[in-house]
Backbone and ligand atoms as CSV (ligand in chain L), in Angstrom:
chain,resi,resn,atom,element,x,y,z
A,1,MET,N,N,12.792,23.977,37.864
A,1,MET,CA,C,11.657,24.472,38.686
A,1,MET,C,C,11.907,24.126,40.162
A,2,GLN,N,N,11.611,25.074,40.999
A,2,GLN,CA,C,11.761,24.835,42.444
A,2,GLN,C,C,10.721,23.828,42.926
A,3,SER,N,N,11.037,23.153,44.018
A,3,SER,CA,C,10.042,22.247,44.598
A,3,SER,C,C,8.928,23.093,45.197
A,4,TYR,N,N,7.754,22.484,45.346
A,4,TYR,CA,C,6.644,23.292,45.865
A,4,TYR,C,C,6.901,23.759,47.298
A,5,GLU,N,N,7.643,22.955,48.045
A,5,GLU,CA,C,7.908,23.346,49.438
A,5,GLU,C,C,8.691,24.661,49.512
A,6,GLU,N,N,9.522,24.891,48.503
A,6,GLU,CA,C,10.357,26.094,48.516
A,6,GLU,C,C,9.560,27.378,48.271
A,7,ILE,N,N,8.406,27.229,47.631
A,7,ILE,CA,C,7.691,28.432,47.204
A,7,ILE,C,C,6.281,28.540,47.781
A,8,LEU,N,N,5.970,27.631,48.685
A,8,LEU,CA,C,4.627,27.621,49.278
A,8,LEU,C,C,4.569,28.568,50.479
A,9,ALA,N,N,3.732,29.585,50.382
A,9,ALA,CA,C,3.565,30.502,51.521
A,9,ALA,C,C,2.622,29.883,52.545
A,10,GLU,N,N,1.530,29.311,52.061
A,10,GLU,CA,C,0.567,28.653,52.950
A,10,GLU,C,C,-0.349,27.741,52.135
A,11,VAL,N,N,-0.873,26.707,52.782
A,11,VAL,CA,C,-1.901,25.884,52.142
A,11,VAL,C,C,-3.219,26.632,52.342
A,12,LEU,N,N,-3.852,26.993,51.245
A,12,LEU,CA,C,-5.106,27.752,51.352
A,12,LEU,C,C,-6.301,26.815,51.510
A,13,ILE,N,N,-6.324,25.748,50.700
A,13,ILE,CA,C,-7.421,24.766,50.788
A,13,ILE,C,C,-6.789,23.379,50.758
A,14,ASP,N,N,-6.959,22.644,51.842
A,14,ASP,CA,C,-6.302,21.336,51.883
A,14,ASP,C,C,-7.104,20.300,51.077
A,15,SER,N,N,-6.472,19.161,50.910
A,15,SER,CA,C,-7.023,18.126,50.054
A,15,SER,C,C,-8.405,17.639,50.520
A,16,ASP,N,N,-8.557,17.435,51.822
A,16,ASP,CA,C,-9.848,16.955,52.340
A,16,ASP,C,C,-10.968,17.965,52.080
A,17,SER,N,N,-10.645,19.245,52.296
A,17,SER,CA,C,-11.669,20.280,52.068
A,17,SER,C,C,-12.049,20.345,50.597
A,18,LEU,N,N,-11.060,20.197,49.717
A,18,LEU,CA,C,-11.352,20.197,48.277
A,18,LEU,C,C,-12.278,19.044,47.924
A,19,GLN,N,N,-11.923,17.847,48.392
A,19,GLN,CA,C,-12.714,16.665,48.036
A,19,GLN,C,C,-14.129,16.752,48.591
A,20,LYS,N,N,-14.241,17.306,49.799
A,20,LYS,CA,C,-15.570,17.433,50.423
A,20,LYS,C,C,-16.446,18.396,49.608
A,21,ARG,N,N,-15.845,19.516,49.222
A,21,ARG,CA,C,-16.614,20.517,48.466
A,21,ARG,C,C,-16.962,19.995,47.057
A,22,VAL,N,N,-16.025,19.290,46.440
A,22,VAL,CA,C,-16.282,18.735,45.102
A,22,VAL,C,C,-17.433,17.724,45.182
A,23,ALA,N,N,-17.465,16.938,46.248
A,23,ALA,CA,C,-18.561,15.969,46.422
A,23,ALA,C,C,-19.899,16.707,46.556
A,24,GLU,N,N,-19.891,17.829,47.294
A,24,GLU,CA,C,-21.128,18.614,47.443
A,24,GLU,C,C,-21.577,19.179,46.097
A,25,LEU,N,N,-20.613,19.693,45.340
A,25,LEU,CA,C,-20.966,20.239,44.016
A,25,LEU,C,C,-21.506,19.136,43.112
A,26,GLY,N,N,-20.876,17.970,43.177
A,26,GLY,CA,C,-21.332,16.834,42.370
A,26,GLY,C,C,-22.770,16.460,42.708
A,27,ALA,N,N,-23.086,16.488,43.993
A,27,ALA,CA,C,-24.450,16.142,44.427
A,27,ALA,C,C,-25.454,17.183,43.920
A,28,GLN,N,N,-25.031,18.451,43.998
A,28,GLN,CA,C,-25.897,19.547,43.534
A,28,GLN,C,C,-26.157,19.441,42.025
A,29,VAL,N,N,-25.086,19.204,41.273
A,29,VAL,CA,C,-25.222,19.069,39.812
A,29,VAL,C,C,-26.102,17.852,39.491
A,30,SER,N,N,-25.890,16.763,40.210
A,30,SER,CA,C,-26.677,15.541,39.955
A,30,SER,C,C,-28.162,15.793,40.175
A,31,ALA,N,N,-28.479,16.537,41.227
A,31,ALA,CA,C,-29.890,16.837,41.509
A,31,ALA,C,C,-30.463,17.757,40.436
A,32,ASP,N,N,-29.691,18.776,40.055
A,32,ASP,CA,C,-30.198,19.764,39.088
A,32,ASP,C,C,-30.386,19.181,37.689
A,33,TYR,N,N,-29.557,18.223,37.323
A,33,TYR,CA,C,-29.620,17.666,35.963
A,33,TYR,C,C,-30.286,16.298,35.924
A,34,ASP,N,N,-30.966,15.960,36.987
A,34,ASP,CA,C,-31.640,14.660,37.036
A,34,ASP,C,C,-32.613,14.534,35.854
A,35,GLY,N,N,-32.481,13.480,35.093
A,35,GLY,CA,C,-33.390,13.266,33.963
A,35,GLY,C,C,-33.059,14.078,32.733
A,36,ARG,N,N,-31.960,14.850,32.789
A,36,ARG,CA,C,-31.594,15.675,31.630
A,36,ARG,C,C,-30.237,15.238,31.098
A,37,ASP,N,N,-30.079,15.458,29.826
A,37,ASP,CA,C,-28.816,15.167,29.179
A,37,ASP,C,C,-27.775,16.210,29.632
A,38,LEU,N,N,-26.541,15.807,29.854
A,38,LEU,CA,C,-25.537,16.771,30.343
A,38,LEU,C,C,-24.195,16.531,29.667
A,39,VAL,N,N,-23.535,17.636,29.299
A,39,VAL,CA,C,-22.150,17.526,28.852
A,39,VAL,C,C,-21.284,18.489,29.656
A,40,LEU,N,N,-20.213,17.937,30.244
A,40,LEU,CA,C,-19.251,18.763,30.971
A,40,LEU,C,C,-18.184,19.203,29.990
A,41,ILE,N,N,-17.884,20.485,30.000
A,41,ILE,CA,C,-16.806,20.969,29.143
A,41,ILE,C,C,-15.680,21.485,30.019
A,42,CYS,N,N,-14.531,20.855,29.864
A,42,CYS,CA,C,-13.360,21.196,30.661
A,42,CYS,C,C,-12.508,22.188,29.891
A,43,ILE,N,N,-12.144,23.279,30.551
A,43,ILE,CA,C,-11.221,24.210,29.908
A,43,ILE,C,C,-9.802,23.802,30.295
A,44,LEU,N,N,-9.069,23.386,29.268
A,44,LEU,CA,C,-7.698,22.887,29.489
A,44,LEU,C,C,-6.767,24.041,29.829
A,45,ARG,N,N,-5.733,23.816,30.623
A,45,ARG,CA,C,-5.430,22.596,31.286
A,45,ARG,C,C,-5.770,22.632,32.768
A,46,GLY,N,N,-5.994,23.842,33.274
A,46,GLY,CA,C,-6.129,24.002,34.722
A,46,GLY,C,C,-7.293,23.270,35.364
A,47,ALA,N,N,-8.362,23.028,34.584
A,47,ALA,CA,C,-9.568,22.449,35.190
A,47,ALA,C,C,-9.564,20.917,35.180
A,48,VAL,N,N,-8.488,20.298,34.686
A,48,VAL,CA,C,-8.501,18.834,34.530
A,48,VAL,C,C,-8.725,18.067,35.849
A,49,PRO,N,N,-7.927,18.304,36.892
A,49,PRO,CA,C,-8.151,17.528,38.129
A,49,PRO,C,C,-9.545,17.763,38.715
A,50,PHE,N,N,-9.990,19.013,38.684
A,50,PHE,CA,C,-11.318,19.350,39.207
A,50,PHE,C,C,-12.398,18.633,38.417
A,51,MET,N,N,-12.280,18.702,37.090
A,51,MET,CA,C,-13.279,18.062,36.223
A,51,MET,C,C,-13.348,16.546,36.464
A,52,VAL,N,N,-12.190,15.920,36.595
A,52,VAL,CA,C,-12.152,14.465,36.803
A,52,VAL,C,C,-12.817,14.112,38.135
A,53,ASP,N,N,-12.442,14.819,39.198
A,53,ASP,CA,C,-13.026,14.527,40.518
A,53,ASP,C,C,-14.526,14.835,40.540
A,54,LEU,N,N,-14.893,15.958,39.916
A,54,LEU,CA,C,-16.313,16.339,39.884
A,54,LEU,C,C,-17.129,15.295,39.130
A,55,SER,N,N,-16.611,14.887,37.988
A,55,SER,CA,C,-17.323,13.924,37.155
A,55,SER,C,C,-17.614,12.636,37.919
A,56,ARG,N,N,-16.646,12.221,38.730
A,56,ARG,CA,C,-16.835,10.983,39.502
A,56,ARG,C,C,-17.895,11.121,40.575
A,57,ARG,N,N,-18.193,12.354,40.936
A,57,ARG,CA,C,-19.222,12.616,41.948
A,57,ARG,C,C,-20.579,12.906,41.344
A,58,ILE,N,N,-20.661,12.972,40.023
A,58,ILE,CA,C,-21.943,13.234,39.357
A,58,ILE,C,C,-22.577,11.891,39.020
A,59,THR,N,N,-23.785,11.713,39.511
A,59,THR,CA,C,-24.416,10.398,39.384
A,59,THR,C,C,-25.322,10.283,38.149
A,60,VAL,N,N,-25.575,11.399,37.471
A,60,VAL,CA,C,-26.405,11.295,36.255
A,60,VAL,C,C,-25.487,11.018,35.062
A,61,PRO,N,N,-25.996,10.275,34.074
A,61,PRO,CA,C,-25.159,9.990,32.901
A,61,PRO,C,C,-24.749,11.303,32.222
A,62,HIS,N,N,-23.491,11.410,31.885
A,62,HIS,CA,C,-23.049,12.646,31.233
A,62,HIS,C,C,-21.863,12.377,30.313
A,63,MET,N,N,-21.632,13.326,29.426
A,63,MET,CA,C,-20.503,13.252,28.504
A,63,MET,C,C,-19.466,14.285,28.929
A,64,MET,N,N,-18.275,14.182,28.324
A,64,MET,CA,C,-17.215,15.160,28.592
A,64,MET,C,C,-16.621,15.620,27.275
A,65,ASP,N,N,-16.267,16.870,27.233
A,65,ASP,CA,C,-15.476,17.339,26.104
A,65,ASP,C,C,-14.493,18.392,26.629
A,66,PHE,N,N,-13.553,18.762,25.783
A,66,PHE,CA,C,-12.432,19.596,26.227
A,66,PHE,C,C,-12.197,20.721,25.237
A,67,MET,N,N,-11.808,21.878,25.778
A,67,MET,CA,C,-11.377,22.941,24.881
A,67,MET,C,C,-10.245,23.728,25.523
A,68,ALA,N,N,-9.426,24.326,24.690
A,68,ALA,CA,C,-8.339,25.158,25.211
A,68,ALA,C,C,-8.440,26.531,24.581
A,69,VAL,N,N,-8.192,27.529,25.389
A,69,VAL,CA,C,-8.204,28.904,24.879
A,69,VAL,C,C,-6.926,29.589,25.343
A,70,SER,N,N,-6.509,30.566,24.592
A,70,SER,CA,C,-5.404,31.365,25.105
A,70,SER,C,C,-5.857,32.810,25.040
A,71,SER,N,N,-5.496,33.543,26.085
A,71,SER,CA,C,-5.967,34.925,26.106
A,71,SER,C,C,-4.873,35.822,25.553
A,72,TYR,N,N,-5.314,36.874,24.925
A,72,TYR,CA,C,-4.350,37.862,24.461
A,72,TYR,C,C,-4.002,38.705,25.677
A,73,GLY,N,N,-3.057,38.218,26.468
A,73,GLY,CA,C,-2.796,38.853,27.763
A,73,GLY,C,C,-2.014,40.139,27.648
A,74,ILE,N,N,-2.174,40.974,28.670
A,74,ILE,CA,C,-1.354,42.188,28.715
A,74,ILE,C,C,-0.075,41.898,29.501
A,75,GLY,N,N,-0.091,40.860,30.274
A,75,GLY,CA,C,1.079,40.406,31.010
A,75,GLY,C,C,0.892,38.917,31.195
A,76,LYS,N,N,1.899,38.273,31.758
A,76,LYS,CA,C,1.840,36.822,31.889
A,76,LYS,C,C,0.657,36.365,32.742
A,77,TYR,N,N,0.342,37.120,33.776
A,77,TYR,CA,C,-0.695,36.679,34.704
A,77,TYR,C,C,-1.959,37.551,34.619
A,78,GLU,N,N,-2.078,38.258,33.521
A,78,GLU,CA,C,-3.271,39.097,33.353
A,78,GLU,C,C,-3.984,38.641,32.096
A,79,SER,N,N,-5.293,38.783,32.071
A,79,SER,CA,C,-5.943,38.496,30.804
A,79,SER,C,C,-6.779,39.695,30.385
A,80,THR,N,N,-7.016,39.776,29.084
A,80,THR,CA,C,-7.789,40.898,28.561
A,80,THR,C,C,-9.107,40.379,28.028
A,81,GLY,N,N,-9.785,41.220,27.293
A,81,GLY,CA,C,-11.111,40.864,26.835
A,81,GLY,C,C,-11.232,39.675,25.908
A,82,SER,N,N,-10.248,39.456,25.064
A,82,SER,CA,C,-10.479,38.480,24.002
A,82,SER,C,C,-9.695,37.193,24.197
A,83,VAL,N,N,-10.318,36.094,23.838
A,83,VAL,CA,C,-9.627,34.815,23.883
A,83,VAL,C,C,-9.664,34.162,22.497
A,84,ARG,N,N,-8.703,33.334,22.257
A,84,ARG,CA,C,-8.597,32.620,20.997
A,84,ARG,C,C,-8.712,31.141,21.327
A,85,VAL,N,N,-9.502,30.420,20.538
A,85,VAL,CA,C,-9.627,28.978,20.766
A,85,VAL,C,C,-8.419,28.284,20.154
A,86,THR,N,N,-7.656,27.561,20.961
A,86,THR,CA,C,-6.489,26.849,20.430
A,86,THR,C,C,-6.788,25.360,20.250
A,87,PHE,N,N,-7.830,24.889,20.931
A,87,PHE,CA,C,-8.259,23.495,20.751
A,87,PHE,C,C,-9.770,23.497,20.949
A,88,ASP,N,N,-10.484,23.116,19.918
A,88,ASP,CA,C,-11.941,23.259,19.986
A,88,ASP,C,C,-12.610,21.953,20.423
A,89,LEU,N,N,-13.856,22.083,20.812
A,89,LEU,CA,C,-14.656,20.915,21.177
A,89,LEU,C,C,-14.729,19.954,19.999
A,90,GLN,N,N,-14.849,18.687,20.322
A,90,GLN,CA,C,-15.028,17.690,19.263
A,90,GLN,C,C,-16.518,17.431,19.038
A,91,MET,N,N,-17.316,17.925,19.952
A,91,MET,CA,C,-18.743,17.604,19.986
A,91,MET,C,C,-19.592,18.799,19.520
A,92,ASP,N,N,-20.718,18.508,18.944
A,92,ASP,CA,C,-21.666,19.568,18.609
A,92,ASP,C,C,-22.558,19.772,19.839
A,93,ILE,N,N,-22.558,20.963,20.402
A,93,ILE,CA,C,-23.304,21.176,21.659
A,93,ILE,C,C,-24.712,21.725,21.429
A,94,ARG,N,N,-25.102,21.852,20.184
A,94,ARG,CA,C,-26.447,22.344,19.874
A,94,ARG,C,C,-27.503,21.489,20.583
A,95,ASN,N,N,-28.413,22.169,21.258
A,95,ASN,CA,C,-29.513,21.527,21.997
A,95,ASN,C,C,-29.057,20.677,23.191
A,96,ARG,N,N,-27.830,20.848,23.611
A,96,ARG,CA,C,-27.356,20.087,24.784
A,96,ARG,C,C,-27.286,20.993,26.016
A,97,ASN,N,N,-27.372,20.354,27.185
A,97,ASN,CA,C,-27.177,21.091,28.435
A,97,ASN,C,C,-25.693,21.065,28.758
A,98,VAL,N,N,-25.084,22.243,28.697
A,98,VAL,CA,C,-23.632,22.342,28.834
A,98,VAL,C,C,-23.268,22.932,30.195
A,99,LEU,N,N,-22.329,22.272,30.863
A,99,LEU,CA,C,-21.783,22.820,32.101
A,99,LEU,C,C,-20.289,23.027,31.879
A,100,LEU,N,N,-19.912,24.297,31.889
A,100,LEU,CA,C,-18.533,24.683,31.652
A,100,LEU,C,C,-17.758,24.570,32.956
A,101,VAL,N,N,-16.679,23.801,32.955
A,101,VAL,CA,C,-15.925,23.581,34.192
A,101,VAL,C,C,-14.585,24.320,34.106
A,102,GLU,N,N,-14.377,25.241,35.059
A,102,GLU,CA,C,-13.183,26.097,35.027
A,102,GLU,C,C,-12.476,26.040,36.372
A,103,ASP,N,N,-11.164,26.249,36.340
A,103,ASP,CA,C,-10.405,26.219,37.593
A,103,ASP,C,C,-10.645,27.461,38.440
A,104,ILE,N,N,-10.481,28.624,37.819
A,104,ILE,CA,C,-10.581,29.861,38.616
A,104,ILE,C,C,-11.130,31.001,37.766
A,105,VAL,N,N,-11.979,31.795,38.352
A,105,VAL,CA,C,-12.458,33.006,37.680
A,105,VAL,C,C,-11.783,34.182,38.374
A,106,ASP,N,N,-11.005,34.911,37.597
A,106,ASP,CA,C,-10.187,35.993,38.133
A,106,ASP,C,C,-10.792,37.315,37.632
A,107,SER,N,N,-10.266,37.863,36.536
A,107,SER,CA,C,-10.907,39.059,35.976
A,107,SER,C,C,-12.287,38.702,35.410
A,108,GLY,N,N,-12.446,37.446,34.992
A,108,GLY,CA,C,-13.711,36.998,34.406
A,108,GLY,C,C,-13.708,37.043,32.891
A,109,HIS,N,N,-12.654,37.632,32.295
A,109,HIS,CA,C,-12.650,37.793,30.836
A,109,HIS,C,C,-12.660,36.455,30.094
A,110,THR,N,N,-11.898,35.490,30.599
A,110,THR,CA,C,-11.818,34.205,29.897
A,110,THR,C,C,-13.191,33.553,29.813
A,111,ILE,N,N,-13.822,33.396,30.972
A,111,ILE,CA,C,-15.130,32.733,30.990
A,111,ILE,C,C,-16.168,33.547,30.218
A,112,ALA,N,N,-16.120,34.855,30.351
A,112,ALA,CA,C,-17.098,35.692,29.639
A,112,ALA,C,C,-16.980,35.462,28.137
A,113,SER,N,N,-15.747,35.419,27.604
A,113,SER,CA,C,-15.598,35.220,26.155
A,113,SER,C,C,-15.985,33.808,25.746
A,114,VAL,N,N,-15.633,32.821,26.573
A,114,VAL,CA,C,-15.990,31.439,26.218
A,114,VAL,C,C,-17.511,31.284,26.222
A,115,LEU,N,N,-18.164,31.872,27.209
A,115,LEU,CA,C,-19.632,31.794,27.277
A,115,LEU,C,C,-20.274,32.418,26.047
A,116,GLU,N,N,-19.736,33.561,25.668
A,116,GLU,CA,C,-20.296,34.260,24.503
A,116,GLU,C,C,-20.141,33.396,23.247
A,117,MET,N,N,-18.951,32.805,23.114
A,117,MET,CA,C,-18.691,31.988,21.930
A,117,MET,C,C,-19.545,30.712,21.909
A,118,LEU,N,N,-19.614,30.045,23.058
A,118,LEU,CA,C,-20.402,28.803,23.091
A,118,LEU,C,C,-21.898,29.086,22.940
A,119,GLY,N,N,-22.306,30.236,23.409
A,119,GLY,CA,C,-23.713,30.625,23.296
A,119,GLY,C,C,-24.175,30.677,21.847
A,120,THR,N,N,-23.258,31.029,20.948
A,120,THR,CA,C,-23.631,31.115,19.529
A,120,THR,C,C,-23.867,29.730,18.919
A,121,ARG,N,N,-23.429,28.686,19.634
A,121,ARG,CA,C,-23.625,27.325,19.102
A,121,ARG,C,C,-24.962,26.720,19.530
A,122,GLN,N,N,-25.767,27.551,20.127
A,122,GLN,CA,C,-27.149,27.199,20.481
A,122,GLN,C,C,-27.323,25.975,21.376
A,123,PRO,N,N,-26.600,25.932,22.509
A,123,PRO,CA,C,-26.881,24.854,23.463
A,123,PRO,C,C,-28.257,25.067,24.077
A,124,GLN,N,N,-28.822,24.015,24.619
A,124,GLN,CA,C,-30.119,24.174,25.285
A,124,GLN,C,C,-29.956,25.018,26.553
A,125,SER,N,N,-28.879,24.738,27.307
A,125,SER,CA,C,-28.560,25.548,28.478
A,125,SER,C,C,-27.046,25.603,28.608
A,126,LEU,N,N,-26.576,26.657,29.274
A,126,LEU,CA,C,-25.137,26.879,29.388
A,126,LEU,C,C,-24.859,27.438,30.775
A,127,LYS,N,N,-24.182,26.646,31.608
A,127,LYS,CA,C,-23.914,27.094,32.981
A,127,LYS,C,C,-22.435,26.961,33.296
A,128,VAL,N,N,-22.043,27.601,34.398
A,128,VAL,CA,C,-20.633,27.634,34.772
A,128,VAL,C,C,-20.417,26.998,36.134
A,129,CYS,N,N,-19.420,26.132,36.210
A,129,CYS,CA,C,-18.994,25.561,37.483
A,129,CYS,C,C,-17.517,25.898,37.657
A,130,ALA,N,N,-17.208,26.726,38.644
A,130,ALA,CA,C,-15.813,27.126,38.866
A,130,ALA,C,C,-15.365,26.657,40.241
A,131,LEU,N,N,-14.154,26.147,40.297
A,131,LEU,CA,C,-13.633,25.720,41.599
A,131,LEU,C,C,-13.350,26.928,42.489
A,132,LEU,N,N,-12.688,27.943,41.917
A,132,LEU,CA,C,-12.281,29.101,42.718
A,132,LEU,C,C,-12.763,30.400,42.083
A,133,ASP,N,N,-12.993,31.362,42.941
A,133,ASP,CA,C,-13.410,32.692,42.481
A,133,ASP,C,C,-12.618,33.725,43.265
A,134,LYS,N,N,-12.070,34.708,42.523
A,134,LYS,CA,C,-11.412,35.839,43.187
A,134,LYS,C,C,-12.259,37.082,42.908
A,135,PRO,N,N,-13.307,37.301,43.697
A,135,PRO,CA,C,-14.242,38.384,43.380
A,135,PRO,C,C,-13.608,39.775,43.354
A,136,GLU,N,N,-12.564,39.971,44.151
A,136,GLU,CA,C,-11.921,41.310,44.186
A,136,GLU,C,C,-11.322,41.709,42.847
A,137,ARG,N,N,-11.016,40.705,42.029
A,137,ARG,CA,C,-10.329,40.986,40.765
A,137,ARG,C,C,-11.278,41.110,39.576
A,138,ARG,N,N,-12.573,40.966,39.825
A,138,ARG,CA,C,-13.512,40.863,38.701
A,138,ARG,C,C,-13.613,42.152,37.890
A,139,GLU,N,N,-13.536,41.986,36.582
A,139,GLU,CA,C,-13.748,43.118,35.661
A,139,GLU,C,C,-14.938,42.857,34.747
A,140,ALA,N,N,-15.136,41.590,34.367
A,140,ALA,CA,C,-16.260,41.247,33.488
A,140,ALA,C,C,-17.313,40.521,34.310
A,141,HIS,N,N,-18.573,40.820,34.058
A,141,HIS,CA,C,-19.638,40.142,34.793
A,141,HIS,C,C,-19.757,38.699,34.315
A,142,VAL,N,N,-19.646,37.765,35.263
A,142,VAL,CA,C,-19.750,36.341,34.912
A,142,VAL,C,C,-20.683,35.656,35.904
A,143,PRO,N,N,-21.736,35.025,35.420
A,143,PRO,CA,C,-22.585,34.269,36.339
A,143,PRO,C,C,-21.919,32.940,36.675
A,144,ILE,N,N,-21.622,32.714,37.962
A,144,ILE,CA,C,-21.052,31.416,38.361
A,144,ILE,C,C,-22.181,30.629,39.024
A,145,ASP,N,N,-22.629,29.585,38.367
A,145,ASP,CA,C,-23.788,28.826,38.860
A,145,ASP,C,C,-23.408,27.868,39.975
A,146,TYR,N,N,-22.217,27.312,39.888
A,146,TYR,CA,C,-21.720,26.395,40.927
A,146,TYR,C,C,-20.308,26.849,41.283
A,147,LEU,N,N,-20.087,27.138,42.564
A,147,LEU,CA,C,-18.763,27.627,42.977
A,147,LEU,C,C,-18.212,26.795,44.122
A,148,GLY,N,N,-16.931,26.431,43.992
A,148,GLY,CA,C,-16.259,25.709,45.070
A,148,GLY,C,C,-15.922,26.620,46.229
A,149,PHE,N,N,-15.041,27.581,45.984
A,149,PHE,CA,C,-14.569,28.462,47.051
A,149,PHE,C,C,-14.330,29.870,46.514
A,150,SER,N,N,-14.683,30.845,47.339
A,150,SER,CA,C,-14.326,32.218,47.053
A,150,SER,C,C,-13.019,32.476,47.801
A,151,ILE,N,N,-12.015,33.022,47.115
A,151,ILE,CA,C,-10.707,33.189,47.772
A,151,ILE,C,C,-10.234,34.636,47.683
A,152,PRO,N,N,-9.288,35.012,48.561
A,152,PRO,CA,C,-8.752,36.374,48.498
A,152,PRO,C,C,-7.855,36.564,47.271
A,153,ASN,N,N,-7.484,37.791,47.034
A,153,ASN,CA,C,-6.666,38.116,45.870
A,153,ASN,C,C,-5.204,37.728,46.093
A,154,LYS,N,N,-4.942,36.429,45.966
A,154,LYS,CA,C,-3.574,35.920,46.123
A,154,LYS,C,C,-3.320,34.966,44.966
A,155,TYR,N,N,-2.066,34.874,44.529
A,155,TYR,CA,C,-1.760,33.960,43.428
A,155,TYR,C,C,-1.616,32.552,43.964
A,156,VAL,N,N,-2.443,31.649,43.450
A,156,VAL,CA,C,-2.496,30.292,43.999
A,156,VAL,C,C,-2.031,29.256,42.966
A,157,PHE,N,N,-1.669,28.091,43.464
A,157,PHE,CA,C,-1.251,26.990,42.585
A,157,PHE,C,C,-1.627,25.658,43.219
A,158,GLY,N,N,-1.592,24.615,42.373
A,158,GLY,CA,C,-1.957,23.274,42.835
A,158,GLY,C,C,-3.368,22.918,42.405
A,159,TYR,N,N,-3.700,21.632,42.463
A,159,TYR,CA,C,-5.005,21.106,42.058
A,159,TYR,C,C,-5.396,21.652,40.679
A,160,GLY,N,N,-4.474,21.548,39.752
A,160,GLY,CA,C,-4.736,21.986,38.379
A,160,GLY,C,C,-4.118,23.326,38.033
A,161,LEU,N,N,-4.019,24.196,39.031
A,161,LEU,CA,C,-3.466,25.537,38.766
A,161,LEU,C,C,-1.944,25.449,38.734
A,162,ASP,N,N,-1.365,26.095,37.744
A,162,ASP,CA,C,0.074,25.919,37.526
A,162,ASP,C,C,0.904,27.095,37.983
A,163,LEU,N,N,2.200,26.792,38.060
A,163,LEU,CA,C,3.213,27.838,38.144
A,163,LEU,C,C,4.117,27.552,36.967
A,164,ASP,N,N,3.991,28.347,35.942
A,164,ASP,CA,C,4.744,28.085,34.708
A,164,ASP,C,C,4.655,26.619,34.289
A,165,GLU,N,N,3.443,26.106,34.323
A,165,GLU,CA,C,3.080,24.732,33.895
A,165,GLU,C,C,3.437,23.645,34.908
A,166,TYR,N,N,4.118,23.970,35.971
A,166,TYR,CA,C,4.448,22.962,36.985
A,166,TYR,C,C,3.422,22.984,38.132
A,167,HIS,N,N,3.477,21.928,38.893
A,167,HIS,CA,C,2.747,21.810,40.167
A,167,HIS,C,C,1.235,21.693,40.044
A,168,ARG,N,N,0.747,21.358,38.847
A,168,ARG,CA,C,-0.701,21.143,38.704
A,168,ARG,C,C,-1.153,19.893,39.453
A,169,ASN,N,N,-0.203,19.004,39.729
A,169,ASN,CA,C,-0.527,17.704,40.330
A,169,ASN,C,C,-0.790,17.756,41.831
A,170,LEU,N,N,-0.485,18.857,42.480
A,170,LEU,CA,C,-0.665,18.910,43.938
A,170,LEU,C,C,-2.131,18.689,44.301
A,171,THR,N,N,-2.351,18.041,45.427
A,171,THR,CA,C,-3.729,17.697,45.805
A,171,THR,C,C,-4.392,18.799,46.630
A,172,PHE,N,N,-3.648,19.885,46.870
A,172,PHE,CA,C,-4.197,21.017,47.634
A,172,PHE,C,C,-3.998,22.297,46.833
A,173,VAL,N,N,-4.625,23.369,47.280
A,173,VAL,CA,C,-4.400,24.680,46.669
A,173,VAL,C,C,-3.554,25.508,47.636
A,174,GLY,N,N,-2.420,25.982,47.132
A,174,GLY,CA,C,-1.520,26.755,47.980
A,174,GLY,C,C,-1.313,28.156,47.444
A,175,VAL,N,N,-0.851,29.042,48.340
A,175,VAL,CA,C,-0.516,30.406,47.943
A,175,VAL,C,C,0.981,30.457,47.653
A,176,VAL,N,N,1.328,31.126,46.553
A,176,VAL,CA,C,2.735,31.245,46.164
A,176,VAL,C,C,3.417,32.314,47.005
A,177,ASP,N,N,4.613,31.991,47.460
A,177,ASP,CA,C,5.445,32.999,48.109
A,177,ASP,C,C,6.210,33.720,47.001
A,178,LEU,N,N,5.708,34.872,46.615
A,178,LEU,CA,C,6.260,35.549,45.441
A,178,LEU,C,C,7.685,36.053,45.662
A,179,GLU,N,N,8.089,36.150,46.912
A,179,GLU,CA,C,9.476,36.572,47.158
A,179,GLU,C,C,10.438,35.416,46.939
A,180,LYS,N,N,9.940,34.205,47.132
A,180,LYS,CA,C,10.822,33.049,46.976
A,180,LYS,C,C,10.746,32.443,45.572
A,181,TYR,N,N,9.627,32.682,44.894
A,181,TYR,CA,C,9.428,32.065,43.578
A,181,TYR,C,C,10.252,32.803,42.536
A,182,LYS,N,N,11.091,32.050,41.854
A,182,LYS,CA,C,11.936,32.662,40.809
A,182,LYS,C,C,11.415,32.222,39.453
A,183,ALA,N,N,10.588,33.049,38.839
A,183,ALA,CA,C,10.066,32.709,37.505
A,183,ALA,C,C,11.212,32.800,36.500
A,184,ASP,N,N,11.174,31.891,35.495
A,184,ASP,CA,C,12.255,31.892,34.474
A,184,ASP,C,C,12.185,33.145,33.620
L,1,LIG,P1,P,-9.475,35.555,33.949
L,1,LIG,O1,O,-9.719,35.651,32.483
L,1,LIG,O2,O,-10.693,35.229,34.764
L,1,LIG,O3,O,-8.738,36.775,34.474
L,1,LIG,O4,O,-8.387,34.426,34.113
L,1,LIG,C1,C,-8.653,33.119,34.330
L,1,LIG,C2,C,-7.399,32.302,34.118
L,1,LIG,O5,O,-6.234,32.941,34.670
L,1,LIG,C3,C,-7.531,30.995,34.866
L,1,LIG,O6,O,-8.137,30.017,34.053
L,1,LIG,C4,C,-6.099,30.673,35.205
L,1,LIG,O7,O,-5.493,29.995,34.136
L,1,LIG,C5,C,-5.418,32.029,35.355
L,1,LIG,N1,N,-5.326,32.430,36.782
L,1,LIG,C6,C,-6.020,33.401,37.402
L,1,LIG,N2,N,-5.678,33.488,38.704
L,1,LIG,C7,C,-4.752,32.523,38.906
L,1,LIG,C8,C,-4.018,32.093,40.068
L,1,LIG,O8,O,-4.133,32.601,41.199
L,1,LIG,N3,N,-3.152,31.050,39.875
L,1,LIG,C9,C,-2.975,30.437,38.661
L,1,LIG,N4,N,-2.101,29.442,38.605
L,1,LIG,N5,N,-3.657,30.823,37.557
L,1,LIG,C10,C,-4.531,31.845,37.688
C-alpha cells in the first residue's frame, strides 16, 4: 500500500476541525438524551474512530454495541439496495433509545437498510448520527439526525474511512488523488 502522502490530493477536514465538531455533536446528543437510556451502535469498521471520540464527549450514561454489514455492491465503491448483516448486535435493542453511528452517508442505501432492519426490533427510538454526508450522491431517503460535515462528491479517506482497508488511522479526512492511487 502506498503511503498516504503519495495519494493525498488535499486535506478536506483537519484534525482540529474534526475534534471540535465531534465535541459539538457530543454536547447535542448529551442534551437530547438527558435522563434517557441510550445505546450507541457503531457500524464496523469505518465508524470506529468517530464512535470512540463521540462517546467520550457524551456526558450521559450510555452503552455501546457493534454491527457489521456488507452491501451487495454493483462495484467496489458503489452500494445497492440490500445489505447483509455479517456481524450482529450482541444486545437486545427492544425498548431502547438507539443512536446509529456511521462514518459516511453516500447513496444512503446502507443506512436505509440498517434502519429498516433495526426498526423491526422495536427500539423505543432510532436515530442516525453520521460524520460525513455526500448529498449529491443520495439515492435513498435517509433522515440524518446528527451530522458532522456535508462534503462534496469526492472519494475521501482517513478518520475511519479506508482505502482498501488501509489508512483508517489518520486523524484527518483527506481526498484521494485517484490518478496517483494504484488500487490492487
Ligand atoms: P452508501 O450505502 O451510503 O452508498 O455507502 C456508505 C458506505 O460506503 C460507507 O459506510 C463507506 O463504507 C462507503 N463510502 C462511501 N463513500 C466513501 C468515501 O468517500 N470513502 C470511503 N473510504 N468510503 C466511502
